N, C-alpha and C positions, 0 to 999 in steps of 0.2 A: 940790824937793819936800821935805816933812817926813820925819823918820825913820820915822814910822808909815806914811806913804804908800809909802815905799820898801819897808818890810817887807811890806805888802799886795801890792805889785807882784811881789816875789820869791815870796811864798807862793802867788800865783795861777799860778805857772809849774810846778807839780808835774806838769802834763801833758807836760812835756819828757821825762819818764821813759818807757821802753817800756811799753806796756799789757800787763797780764797777761790771761789768757783768761777768768778768772772775774769776775763782778760780785757784790758783797757788799752787801746792803741797798739794792739799786738803784743803787749807786755803782760807777764804774769802779775797778779796782785796777791797780797798777803793779808792775813788777818791782823787787824790793828791791835796791838797789845794794850792800848789805853782804853779803847771803847768797844773792842770786840767786833768792830765793823768788818763784815765779810765772812763771818763764821757760819752764817746760815745759807739758805738758798738764794738770798739776794744780798745786796750791799756790795759796794765797790772794793772795800778793804783798803789797804795801802796801795796807792798807784805810783809806780816808779816812772821816771822820765826816760828819755832816750839813752842816758848813760847807765841806766839800770841800777843806780846806787842812791840817788836822791828820791825821796818819797814824800807823799802828802796824803793824809786821810781827810776826805771831804765830809766826814761825819763830825769828828771832834776838832779838826783844824790843825792837828799836830803835823809837823813837817820837818825836813832836814835830811841828813844822810843816816846810815845805820849806826854810825858812831854816836850821833846825836840821840838816836832812839835809845841806845843802851845807857847813855848818861842819864837820860830822864827816867828810864824804866827802873834802873837800879840805884840811882843817886850816887853814882861813882864818878871819879875823875877819869880823864883820858889815860893817865898812867895806870890806874887801878884796872881799867879794862884791858890794857895791853898785858898786864901781869896775869889777869884771869885767863887770857888766851895763850899765855906762854910766849909772848913776843918780847924779845930782848932788843933794846935800842943800842946803837953804837955809843961808846963811852963819850965820844965827842959831841953827841947830841944830848945836851943837858935839857931836862924837861921843866920848863917853867910851869908854874901853877896854871891850871886852866883859867883863862880870862873869863869865860862865860860862867865857870863855877864861882869865881870870886864875885862876879857882878849879880849872881842870881839872888832873887829876893828871898827873905826868910819865909819858911812855911807858914801858912795862915792857920791860926788857932780857931777852929770852928765850934768850940765847946758851947759858947753862948748861942750860936746859931742853931745847934742841935737841940738845945733846951727849948728854944722858942718854937722850932719846928715840931718837936714832940708834943708840946702843948697845943699846937694848931691841929695836930692829927686827932687829938681827943675831941676837939670842937668841930670837926668836919665830918658830916655824915657821908659825904662823897668818898673821902679818904678811907673811912672805916669800911664802907661797902667794898672798896677796891681790895683791901687786904683780906677781908672775909672771903671775897670771891676767889682769892688766891689760896684759901684754906688756912690762913694765918689768923690766930686769935689776937685780941688786944693785949693779953698777958704776954705773949711771945714778942709782940711789937715793942712793949715796954722794956722787956729784957734786953733788947738790942737798941733801944732808944730810937726806934724808927720815927720819922717825923713827916711833916707835910708842909709844902710851900705852894700855895695856890697861884703865885705869880713868880715862879722861879725863872731866872735869867742867868745864863752861863757866866759866872764871874771871869773865867778865862777869856771868853769872847769879848767881854766888856773891857778887860785889861788890854786886849789887842786892838782896841778902838772900834769894835763892831757894835752893832745894835741888834742883838738877838731878841726875838719875840718872847713874851712871857708864856709859860705853860704850867699847868698843875702837876706837881711832881711828888712822888714818894721819896723821902730822903733816907738813905741807908748809910749810916756812918761806917767807915771802914778803918778809921783811925782818928785821932784827934785833929789831924790835918788833912783828912781826905774823906770823900763820900761818893756814893752813887746816887744820881738823880734820875728816877724812873718815871716817865710820863704815864699818867694813869688813864688817859683818854683812850677808848677802844679804837679810834680811828687815827691815832698818833702816827706820824711819819716814822717808819721803822728805822730809817737811817739815824734818827735823833732820839729814839725811844729811851735808850739808857745811856746816860753821859756821866763820865767820871770827872771829878774835880779833885785836884791835889795829886800827890805822888801815887803811883800804883802800889797798893798795899794788899796784904792777905787778910781777908775778913775772918774775925773771931779766932785769931792765931792763939789766943790764950787757952783754947780748947785742948791744946797739947799738954797743958799743965795739969790736966785732970787725971783720973784713974780709970777711965773707960775708953774703949776703942773709938777712934775719931774717923768719921767719914770725910773724904776729900771730894768736894764738888767744884764745878766751874763757877756757877753763878751764886751771888749772895742769897737770892730768894730760895735757891735749892738747899743751901746749908740751913737757912732758917726753917725750911719745910721739914727737914730731918729733926731739928731741935723741937719743932712743934709737936711731933708725935713721940717725943721722949728719948731721942737719940742725941748724939753729940757730933758736931760737924764744923768744918771750916771751909771757906771758899777761896779758890785761887784768884777769882776776879776775871780771869781769862786763861786760856790754855798757855799763853805766852808767859804767864807768871810761874809756870812749873819750874823753870830754872832757879828762880828766886827761892821757891820752896825747898828745892833740893839743896841749895846753898845753906839754908837755915838748918836742914837736917844734918848736913855735913858738919856744921859748926857745933850743933847740939843735938845728937840723935834723940828722937822721941822715945819716951819710956813706955808709951802705949801703942798697941797695934794700929795701923792705918788701914782704912778701907776705901779703896779707890772707887769712885762712882761718878765719873764725868759724864757729860752729855751723851745721849745715845745716838750720836751722828758720826759721820766719817772723821771729822776734825777731833771730836772728843775721844773716839776710840784710838786714833793714832797717838794723841797726846797721852792717853792713859797707858798705852803699851810702853811708850818711851819713859814715862814717869815711873812705872813699875820696875823696869829694868834698872833705872838709875838708883832707885831706893833699895832694891835687892842687892845691888853692888855695895851699898853702904851697910848691909846686914840689918836693914830695918825690917821689922815684921810687918808685912803688907799683904792684903787680900784684895780681891776684886768682887764687888757685889753690884749687880745692876738694879739700883733702886728706881730706875726710870721705867722698868717693865717694857711695854711696847710703845711707850711715849717718848717724846723728845728729851725730856729732862725730868728730874725728881719732882719738881713742883707741878708739872703737868700730870704726873702720876697721882700725886696727892689730891689734886682737884678732881680727877676722874674716879679714883677708887681709894678712899682714905684707909679703909680696912686692910686692903691688900698692901698698900704702901707701908702702913704701920707694921704689918707682919714681916715684911722684908727687913725693915730697919731693926726690928727686934730679934731677927733670926740669928742663929750662930753663924758668924762669918765663915768659919771653916766648912760648915755644912752647906751654906749657900754657895761658896766657891766650888765645892765638890759637885753640887747639883748643876751649876753652870757648866763646869767642865764636862759632866756627863751629857748635858744637852748638846754641847758643841760636838762631842764624840759621836752622839747619835745622828746629828745632822751630817757629820762627815761620812759616817758609814752608809747613810742613805744614798750617797753618790758613788759608793764602791761597786766593784764588779760583783762581789758576792751577794750584795743586796738584790741585784737584778738577775741572778742566775735562774730563779723560778720563772720570771717573765721570759727570759731567753729560751728556756726549755719549752715553754708554751708556744713561742713563736716558731721554734724549730719543728715542733710537732704539727703545728698548723700548716707549715709550708712543706711538710714531708710529701704530701700528695700533689704538690704543684707540678704540672707537667713541664718538661724541659722545652726550651725554644730552640728549634733547629737553626744552626748557623748557615746551612747551605754547603758546608764543607764536611763531607762524609767522614773523613778520617779524624777531623777535629771533633765532630760530634761524638764519635766513638771514644775518643780520648777523654771527653768531658762527661762520659756516662749518659749520653743522649743529647747533649746540647747545653745551653746556658740556663742556669737556675737563678733564683733571686740572690742578689749579692753584688759585691764589687769585684770587678776583674781589672787587672792592670796589665797592659802590654808594654814591655820594655825592650829596647834595642838601641844600637848606636844611631847616630844622626844619619838621616837620608837613606835609611834601609827600607823604608816603605811602611812604617807603622800606620800613618794616616790613611794611605791607600788601602791597606789591608782592612782596617777597621771600617772604612767607608764601604768597601765591597761587602763586608759582613753585614753592615746595616742595611744596604740595598737588598741583600738576599733575604734578610729577616722581614723587611717591609713587603717584599714580593709575596710572602706567606700570610699577609694580612695583619701584621703587627705595626702599630705606630712606633716610630723611632724619632728621637730628638737628638740632634748633633750640635754640640757647642765647640767651636774652634777658636783658639786664641791667636792662631798663626795664619789661617787661611780665610778668605772672604767666601761668601755664599756662592759667588760665581766660579771661584776656583774649585770648590767642592763639586758644584754641578758639572763643571767641565771634566773632572775626574770620573764622575759617574757615567757621563755620556761616552767618554773615551773607552771605559771598560765595556 
């Protein structure tokens, strides 16, 4: 195929992203893989324009087409993306190096900024209260070099010529060249509460180099929560980073078991099911453990019940997985026919003495063992044979015996039904 055909093929795959709950201008929206906008009950997500292929996130400001998104998300060239999707270009279509890739600025080294922010956290009572309120200790914060910036302004927005307002942010390094800036104000705008700076990276990826099972979470705070109570965890950063994680596992299969524990919402469950299937296809040892409990995510569970959260993190993943499977089986069986047989027999016994309702047709009543009993009766026949006329006469005769009768008709008006009754 030509280069343009390959681009169109890739750009048509934006539907690979998890869907956001909102629709904008009649179009579906998708969860932004850079800032996770649209993953909750609110947030616009990525909004596509009329061609359905170009998009913009009004939270982090990223925009372009799906090919642009994949380049930024994975740090790959156009040719590398074509190869990943198995698209072969015509021999006559030589592939020049991506111009945007050549002109892209080198990644920013934030090491000195992280050191400065870490020092600022220790000097800020407000920042320490925020992480303590999240159930995170100063010791754990130091382990991950969490920092604080009381006057944070988005570097990307500034580079784009914008003038973003300053806000107090918890700084969570995700690599030497990237971090998450989380607004610590309780009334912060949800659309801008968590903003990523730098390339999308997997948080605490070095956990895979250890010797203990590693929990896989969505958010960085969730992974830190598991480490806080003595477990080991990494964070995808968003459900859209799952493909990047699978690619890493394909290149170098982890030597330790993985325990999937994404957010306890529709998007998280869907991404977890997909991730589990892909990891199992790679023969990776993988389990599922719900560390969120009845809460939205692991950190919410830590804040609500630290003891219960700790017990789940330290439980045997095989036993926890067995218990979850048993719970799902029990919930399923509660909807089965067998589960309701006792109730059904009680209903039958209670209705056994219910008298029949005479239809007014003697031979029909005799065939029905006295008339109509509680239940659903279906009258079937070919078109125009008189089904409606018969049932209407039956209803009139039942009404004449003092029973109320309701008639719903999708084909005849009330006046047509009345005319039939009068004619009869």
